[in-house]
C-alpha positions as CSV (number, residue, x, y, z in Angstrom):
1,M,0.3,0.2,-0.4
2,A,1.3,3.0,-1.1
3,F,0.3,6.7,1.2
4,P,-0.6,9.1,-0.8
5,Y,-2.7,7.1,-2.8
6,R,-2.1,6.8,-6.2
7,K,-4.6,4.3,-7.3
8,I,-8.2,4.0,-6.1
9,L,-10.1,0.9,-7.5
10,C,-13.9,2.1,-6.9
11,P,-16.6,-0.4,-7.8
12,I,-20.1,0.8,-8.9
13,D,-23.4,-0.8,-9.9
14,F,-24.8,2.0,-11.4
15,D,-27.2,2.9,-8.3
16,E,-27.0,5.9,-6.5
17,N,-25.2,4.8,-3.2
18,S,-22.5,3.4,-5.7
19,L,-22.4,6.9,-7.5
20,R,-22.2,8.3,-3.8
21,A,-18.9,6.0,-3.5
22,L,-17.6,6.9,-6.3
23,D,-17.5,11.0,-5.7
24,K,-15.7,10.3,-2.3
25,A,-13.4,8.2,-4.5
26,I,-12.8,11.2,-6.8
27,E,-12.7,13.6,-3.9
28,I,-9.6,11.6,-2.6
29,A,-8.4,11.1,-6.0
30,R,-7.9,14.7,-6.4
31,H,-6.7,15.4,-3.3
32,F,-3.8,13.1,-3.8
33,G,-3.2,13.6,-7.2
34,A,-4.6,9.9,-7.6
35,A,-6.1,7.7,-10.6
36,V,-9.1,6.2,-10.5
37,I,-10.3,2.8,-11.8
38,L,-13.8,2.4,-12.4
39,V,-14.9,-1.4,-12.2
40,H,-18.4,-3.1,-13.0
41,A,-19.2,-6.9,-12.2
42,I,-21.8,-8.2,-14.7
43,P,-23.4,-11.5,-12.8
44,L,-23.7,-14.5,-14.6
45,V,-27.2,-15.6,-15.1
46,A,-28.0,-19.3,-13.7
47,Q,-28.2,-22.1,-16.4
48,L,-31.2,-23.7,-17.6
49,G,-30.2,-27.5,-17.5
50,N,-27.2,-28.1,-19.7
51,F,-28.0,-25.0,-22.0
52,P,-25.6,-22.6,-20.9
53,M,-26.6,-19.1,-21.7
54,P,-25.6,-17.6,-25.4
55,A,-22.7,-15.8,-25.2
56,D,-23.9,-12.5,-26.9
57,V,-26.0,-11.9,-23.6
58,Y,-22.8,-11.5,-21.9
59,A,-21.6,-9.5,-24.9
60,A,-24.8,-7.3,-24.9
61,Q,-24.5,-6.7,-21.5
62,E,-20.4,-5.9,-21.6
63,K,-21.1,-3.0,-24.1
64,A,-23.9,-2.0,-22.2
65,A,-21.7,-1.5,-18.8
66,N,-19.0,0.1,-20.9
67,V,-21.2,2.7,-22.4
68,K,-22.2,3.5,-18.8
69,L,-19.0,3.7,-17.4
70,S,-17.7,5.9,-20.1
71,A,-20.7,8.5,-19.5
72,I,-20.1,8.5,-16.1
73,A,-16.4,8.8,-16.6
74,G,-17.0,12.0,-18.8
75,Q,-19.7,13.3,-16.4
76,K,-17.8,13.1,-13.2
77,L,-14.1,12.2,-13.8
78,G,-12.7,15.5,-16.2
79,G,-9.1,16.4,-14.7
80,V,-8.3,12.8,-13.0
81,E,-6.8,10.2,-14.8
82,H,-9.0,7.3,-14.9
83,E,-9.9,3.8,-16.5
84,S,-13.2,1.6,-16.8
85,V,-13.3,-2.1,-16.8
86,A,-16.4,-4.6,-17.3
87,F,-16.0,-7.9,-15.7
88,I,-18.3,-10.9,-16.3
89,G,-18.8,-13.8,-13.6
90,D,-18.8,-13.5,-9.6
91,I,-19.2,-10.2,-8.1
92,V,-17.4,-10.6,-5.3
93,G,-15.0,-12.3,-7.4
94,G,-14.6,-9.6,-10.4
95,I,-14.3,-7.3,-7.5
96,L,-11.3,-9.1,-6.0
97,Q,-9.4,-9.9,-10.2
98,A,-10.2,-6.0,-9.9
99,V,-8.0,-5.9,-7.4
100,E,-5.6,-8.6,-8.1
101,Q,-5.0,-6.8,-11.9
102,F,-5.0,-3.4,-10.9
103,K,-3.3,-3.4,-6.9
104,P,-4.3,-0.1,-6.3
105,D,-3.9,1.6,-2.9
106,L,-7.2,1.9,-1.6
107,L,-10.5,0.5,-2.9
108,I,-14.0,2.5,-1.8
109,M,-17.3,0.9,-2.5
110,A,-20.6,1.7,-1.4
111,T,-22.3,-1.1,1.2
112,H,-26.4,-1.5,0.6
113,G,-27.3,-1.9,4.0
114,R,-29.3,-4.5,4.0
115,A,-30.1,-5.9,7.2
116,G,-32.0,-9.5,8.3
117,L,-33.8,-11.3,6.2
118,A,-32.6,-9.7,3.0
119,H,-28.8,-9.8,4.4
120,L,-29.2,-13.3,5.2
121,F,-30.3,-14.7,1.7
122,L,-28.6,-11.4,-0.3
123,G,-25.1,-11.5,1.7
124,S,-23.0,-8.8,1.3
125,V,-20.6,-7.8,-1.2
126,A,-18.8,-5.1,0.7
127,E,-18.4,-7.9,3.5
128,A,-17.1,-10.1,1.5
129,V,-14.6,-7.9,-0.1
130,V,-13.7,-6.6,3.2
131,R,-12.3,-9.4,4.1
132,K,-10.6,-10.6,1.0
133,A,-9.0,-7.7,-0.5
134,N,-5.1,-7.3,0.5
135,C,-5.4,-3.3,0.1
136,P,-7.5,-0.9,1.8
137,V,-11.5,-0.9,1.9
138,L,-13.6,1.9,2.7
139,T,-17.0,1.5,2.6
140,I,-19.3,4.4,1.8
141,R,-22.7,3.2,4.0
142,N,-26.2,3.5,2.3
143,E,-27.7,7.2,3.6
144,E,-31.1,5.8,3.7
145,A,-30.3,2.2,6.1
146,G,-27.7,4.6,7.7
147,H,-31.2,6.5,9.1
148,A,-33.3,3.9,9.1
149,N,-30.7,2.3,12.0
150,R,-30.9,5.5,14.1
151,N,-34.6,5.1,14.5
């Protein structure tokens, strides 16, 4: 890990909270003169029986993700060195693959604040990444979940 940070990895799933995490990544990147790597993981769709999903299904999703990543980079990352990449597969695995490939000094990602049964069944991508990543991870909490937990 290098300090000051020179390379920040930011996984996004295009929801409001992941974009808020990106804003924090940009703020830190501008402060340290760091590069930002945007990562989007495209989950594999479960196949039915012995019939694999057609490859063009993933190609279209990857193309759409790259278009969204480029648009977000154009809107938010002006003046910040950046790169974008989309991975197809397990979400946690894709993020960890990006960590291995890019070797960031810091990973900044959103949490979705699920609790109870939603957390039990859906798990926590952020929690798994925090446990397995070999770099520091800054999690940005979902504001709505934060307000719900205070009541």
